[in-house]
Backbone bond lengths (Angstrom), bond angles and torsions (degrees), N, CA, C in turn:
res aa  C-N    CA-C-N  psi(-1)  N-CA   C-N-CA  omega(-1)  CA-C   N-CA-C  phi
1 M - - - 1.455 - - 1.512 109.96 -
2 A 1.281 115.28 136.95 1.454 119.82 -177.99 1.524 111.04 -75.67
3 R 1.319 116.74 -31.35 1.461 120.10 -176.52 1.518 111.17 -93.05
4 N 1.291 115.54 159.11 1.451 120.40 178.71 1.519 110.33 -101.69
5 I 1.305 117.32 62.55 1.448 122.29 177.23 1.519 107.02 -90.66
6 R 1.328 115.46 126.24 1.454 120.35 -176.94 1.518 110.62 -124.46
7 K 1.303 115.46 162.77 1.452 121.93 176.33 1.525 109.34 -58.41
8 G 1.331 116.38 132.52 1.461 120.76 179.65 1.519 114.07 95.69
9 D 1.334 118.55 -12.86 1.465 121.63 178.91 1.525 110.54 -70.89
10 E 1.321 116.47 148.16 1.462 122.69 174.28 1.526 107.58 -89.29
11 V 1.354 116.62 125.62 1.462 120.54 -177.73 1.521 111.00 -127.92
12 I 1.344 115.16 160.86 1.458 122.96 175.54 1.528 107.00 -120.15
13 V 1.332 116.18 134.20 1.462 120.73 177.57 1.527 107.57 -79.87
14 I 1.343 117.22 128.15 1.467 121.05 -175.13 1.519 113.44 -109.28
15 A 1.348 117.68 -4.38 1.462 120.14 -179.96 1.525 109.87 -151.67
16 G 1.327 115.10 154.84 1.454 119.97 175.97 1.519 112.97 97.95
17 D 1.337 115.48 -170.95 1.459 122.00 -176.45 1.526 113.35 -64.10
18 H 1.312 117.18 -26.32 1.462 121.39 -175.85 1.525 111.94 -104.75
19 K 1.318 116.85 29.49 1.455 122.45 -178.51 1.525 110.68 -56.06
20 D 1.326 117.20 140.83 1.463 126.30 179.65 1.528 113.42 72.53
21 S 1.321 118.66 10.58 1.462 121.17 174.96 1.520 109.03 -84.21
22 K 1.336 115.75 143.41 1.459 121.24 176.98 1.512 109.06 -110.29
23 G 1.319 116.03 149.94 1.453 119.74 176.96 1.509 111.28 -172.67
24 K 1.328 114.73 169.71 1.452 121.53 179.88 1.525 108.49 -97.66
25 V 1.322 116.84 141.33 1.456 121.82 179.54 1.528 108.30 -74.32
26 L 1.344 115.73 121.70 1.457 121.00 179.64 1.523 111.83 -90.30
27 Q 1.342 115.69 -33.58 1.459 120.26 -176.84 1.522 109.34 -156.92
28 V 1.323 116.26 146.99 1.462 121.79 175.97 1.516 107.55 -116.75
29 L 1.334 116.82 123.06 1.461 122.65 178.92 1.530 107.43 -103.35
30 R 1.311 117.03 88.98 1.466 122.17 -172.66 1.524 113.22 -64.58
31 E 1.348 117.84 -38.30 1.472 119.51 -177.42 1.524 111.74 -64.39
32 K 1.346 115.99 -31.68 1.461 120.65 -177.53 1.522 113.02 -102.19
33 N 1.336 118.22 1.20 1.467 123.89 -179.53 1.523 111.74 57.50
34 R 1.327 116.64 43.24 1.453 121.44 -177.55 1.520 110.92 -130.84
35 V 1.325 115.20 156.96 1.464 121.07 176.75 1.527 109.37 -129.66
36 L 1.320 115.49 151.39 1.456 122.83 177.49 1.524 106.39 -106.32
37 V 1.344 116.65 116.90 1.460 121.83 -175.71 1.529 109.26 -111.31
38 E 1.330 115.55 132.35 1.458 122.14 -177.18 1.531 111.46 -61.86
39 G 1.339 116.96 124.40 1.449 122.35 176.25 1.519 115.47 78.82
40 V 1.330 117.92 6.87 1.465 121.79 -178.02 1.523 108.99 -118.37
41 N 1.334 116.47 141.22 1.461 123.37 177.45 1.533 111.66 60.09
42 L 1.329 116.04 51.74 1.463 120.95 -179.35 1.521 110.73 -75.10
43 R 1.321 116.15 137.29 1.463 123.69 177.90 1.522 107.94 -126.77
44 K 1.332 116.09 148.32 1.461 120.16 177.11 1.524 109.04 -89.60
45 K 1.335 115.57 133.64 1.460 121.14 -179.07 1.520 108.50 -126.13
46 H 1.314 116.74 130.63 1.459 121.50 178.12 1.520 108.59 -84.07
47 E 1.333 116.16 128.31 1.453 120.40 178.92 1.514 110.07 -104.94
48 R 1.299 115.44 138.73 1.446 123.53 -178.87 1.526 110.31 -73.82
49 K 1.321 117.20 156.41 1.466 121.32 175.37 1.514 109.30 -64.72
50 S 1.339 115.81 140.72 1.458 120.82 178.12 1.523 108.15 -153.79
51 Q 1.322 117.16 179.47 1.463 120.14 177.85 1.524 110.92 -64.09
52 D 1.307 116.29 -40.19 1.467 120.52 179.30 1.524 111.38 -70.70
53 N 1.307 117.16 -31.34 1.451 122.75 -175.55 1.537 109.09 -131.57
54 P 1.356 118.17 77.62 1.463 120.43 -172.01 1.527 114.65 -64.68
55 Q 1.325 118.90 -24.69 1.456 121.40 -178.79 1.529 112.65 -88.95
56 G 1.317 117.19 -20.83 1.452 120.07 -169.58 1.526 106.65 77.24
57 S 1.310 118.66 163.64 1.462 119.46 -178.81 1.516 111.09 -167.16
58 I 1.319 113.56 175.46 1.462 121.27 174.33 1.520 106.24 -115.00
59 V 1.321 116.62 123.08 1.462 121.41 -177.73 1.513 109.90 -118.32
60 E 1.325 116.40 147.86 1.465 120.62 174.77 1.520 108.28 -96.67
61 R 1.323 115.59 129.55 1.462 121.58 179.21 1.516 109.64 -131.45
62 E 1.326 114.98 154.84 1.453 119.98 176.87 1.527 109.61 -76.37
63 S 1.309 115.94 142.76 1.460 121.94 172.87 1.524 107.72 -110.41
64 P 1.332 116.86 149.54 1.461 118.93 -178.95 1.530 112.42 -69.64
65 I 1.335 115.65 149.48 1.462 121.47 174.11 1.526 108.17 -124.32
66 H 1.311 116.39 156.70 1.463 120.95 -177.36 1.528 109.95 -65.53
67 Y 1.324 115.88 140.23 1.463 119.99 -175.63 1.526 113.04 -64.73
68 S 1.333 118.08 -20.48 1.458 120.07 179.10 1.522 111.90 -73.12
69 N 1.335 117.18 -13.04 1.463 121.02 179.64 1.523 112.47 -92.52
70 V 1.321 117.68 5.38 1.458 120.91 177.49 1.522 110.82 -128.05
71 K 1.331 115.22 155.27 1.462 119.43 172.12 1.521 107.98 -137.47
72 L 1.305 115.74 154.89 1.454 120.49 179.73 1.528 109.83 -65.47
73 A 1.322 116.44 135.81 1.463 120.52 176.96 1.516 107.34 -78.47
74 E 1.321 115.54 139.79 1.460 120.00 179.45 1.519 109.33 -72.75
75 K 1.313 115.72 137.66 1.452 120.23 -178.90 1.530 109.84 -76.62
76 E 1.328 114.46 133.76 1.466 120.00 179.64 1.525 108.30 -90.85
77 G 1.306 115.33 143.79 1.456 118.14 174.83 1.428 115.51 125.64
């Protein structure tokens, strides 16, 4: 990756459906050149019934976005 985006950094989405959204980087997927940003690119996922979740459910989770669509937010102060 050309940029130095790391886990925990505050980023702004600069392209795509979630443009101008801010969030914290939860995970960096270096092999795929993607980042997981908190609260951005949410997808609904159906969960199977299990002991922990006897009813099953639909959960919203973040999906990774390409690192070229984000930039580091400038630190205030």
